[in-house]
N, C-alpha and C positions, 0 to 999 in steps of 0.2 A: 224312720216311721214310714210304714207302707200306706197304701191308699185306704185300706180298711180302717186303720187306726186314725188316720187323718180325718176321715169322714165321721167317725165316732166322736173325735175331739170337737169338731165343728158343731156337731149336733148338741153335745153337752154344753158347749160354750153358748150356743144360741138360747138354750133353756135357761141357763144361769143369768144371761144378759137380760132376758125378758122378766126375770124375777128380781132384778137388781134395784138399787135405790138411787135416786138422783144425787148428783154431785152437790147441788145446793138444795136444801141446807144440810143434808146428812153429812157429807164428807167435810164440808167447811166447818160445821159445828164440832166434829171430832177433832180436826186439826187445831181449831181455836182452843178447845178445852185442854188438849195436850200442851199447847204452847203456854197457856196460863199456869198449868201445873209445873212445868219446867221453870218458868219465871218465878213462881212462888218458892220453889226449892232453892234457886240461886239466891234470892233475896234473904231467905231464912238462914242459909249457910253464911252469907256475908254478915248478917247481924250477929249470929252466934259465934262464929270463928274469926270474923274480920278478914282483912287482906294483908298479906305479908308485904311490908314496905322495906326497901333497902335504905342505906344511909343517905343523908341529904346530898343532892348532886353538887359536885365540886367542878365548876367550870374551868378551873386552872389545872386540873389533873390531866396528865398525858398518858397515864398508865391504864385508864379505864378501858375495858374491853366488853362491849355490850354482848349479851347473849339472849337468844330468842326464848319465847315460851316453849314448853315441852312439845306442843303439837307442831312446832316448826323446826324441831331438832333434825328431822330428816333432810329438810332443805338446807339447814345450817351445815350439816355434815357433807352434803353434796357440794356445797360451795367451797368447803374446806378442801375437798379432794381435788376439785377442778381449780388448779392454781393459775394457769396463764390468764392474764387480764383480758385477752381477746375472747376468751371462752366464758367469762363470768356471766355475760348476758344469756348465753345458751344454758348455763347451769341453773340460773335463777328463774328464767322465764321460758326458755325454749323447751327444755326437757319436761318440766311439770305441765306445760301447756299441751305438748304433744301427747303425753300420757292421759291427760284429762280428755282431750278430743277423741283418742282411741277408745276410752271407756264410754264416752257418750255415743260413739258410733257402733259400739259392741252389739246392741240389739239389732242393728241393720246387717251386721255380719253373721250373727248367729240367730237365726229365726226359728230355731227348734223350739216347739211348744212344750217339750218335756220339762218337768220340774225336778227330776232326779239328777243331781249333780254329776253322777257317773255317766249319764247319757247326754251330757252337754259339755264335752271336753274343752271346747274353745272358751266358753264363758267361765268354767271352773278354773282352767289353767290361768286365764287372765286375772281373775280375782285373787287366786292364791299368790301369783307372782307379784302383784301390786302390794298386797298386804305384807308378804314376806320382805319385799324390798324396803317398804316404809318402816317396818318393825326393826329391821337390821340397822338402817341408817339412824333411826330414832335412838336405839340403844347405844350405838357408837357415839352419837352426839351427846347423849346424856352422861356417859361415863368418861367423856374426854377430859373432864376437869377444867378448872379455871386456866385460861391461857395467860394469866398475869400473876400467878403465884407459884412459888417453889417452896414447898414445906420441908425440904430436906435440910437436916441439920448440918451446918458447916462451921469451920473455925471462924473466929471473929473477923480476921483479916480478909476473909473471902466473902463476907456478907455484902459489901458493895457490888462485887461481881455477880453475886446471886441476884441482886436487885436489878442490875442491868440486863441479865439474861431473861428475867421474868417480864421486864417491860419492853423488850426489844422484839417480841413476837416469836421467840424461839419455840415456845410451847405450842404454837399453832401447828407445827409439823413434826415436832420431836417430843419425846418423853424423857423427863428428868425425874427420877425417883417415882413417886406416885402421881405426879402432875404432868399435864400435857397430853398430847395425842400420840398414838402409836404409829403414825405415818402421815404423809408419805416419806418423811425423813427417818433416819435410823435412830435407835435409842441412844441417848447421850448420857445415861446414868453412869457408865464407866468409860466414857470417851477418852479420859486421860490415860487409861491403861492401853489404849490402842494407838493413840497419836501423841507425839510430843508437842510441847508448847508451840514450836515454830510451825509445825504442820497445821495445827489448829488455827493459828493466825493466818496462814496462807489460804486455808479453806474459807475463812470468813471474808477475806478480801477477794478471792477468785473462786466462788462456789460453783457447784454444778447445778444448772437450772433444774427445777424452778426456784431453788433457794436464792433469796436476794443477797446482794453484796453488802458488806458492812464497811466498805472503803470510805463512805461518807462519814460514818461514825468515827473512824480513825482520824480523818482529816479535821472534823469539827470538834471532837472531844477525845483526844488520844488517851487521856487518863481512864475514861470509862471503857474504851476499847481494850486497854491493857488489863483492867479489872475483869472484864468479860473473859479474856483469854486465860488469865490466871485461875478463874473459877472453873472453867471447863477443863483446864489441864489438871486440876486437883481432883476431878471426878474419877476415882479409881475403885 
């Protein structure tokens, strides 16, 4: 924007400002009216459609894996990707806070008065990047599936091992059939065709970080550990 365009913009802005309306009660009334409309719509939908309630909470269950509402899926996916415990705080608080602060400071970085997005590359690129990142993480978190269920059909003798795999957190990083996540761990749908039983057992005991070790499960419950290995070895 050159000096002539800037002078014209300031002149037009001064004229519009002189013809403006006061914040109170004009803007306050509009915001209050819109808030009431939104509240009425929410109450109406709650009365007509109700709210979806899950099964009654079981305090003795050790297999329940809580999942956030859809508008927190992006944060849920970010936390799933960032595995090291030392970085959990950065993933849940640090990165979202930094992004929010940068968006708040954006008007101070980009003071261009143009309203055409093509003439405001900094603001446009920042907005598109944030929206695209949140959309991608939200979709990934939504299609990840339940981390405590494996719907793959197996032989009856392998069902206990399937239950152990579903409740041991394997689906948090791996995909088995149509369930689980596609990373950061490899797909385990046909792991038995790639690794023999002994190799699978060794991997569970001495895994590659950030995968946790299952040596404690072998010590405390060798039967479940053996069932888990048998189930994984049968996936071909």
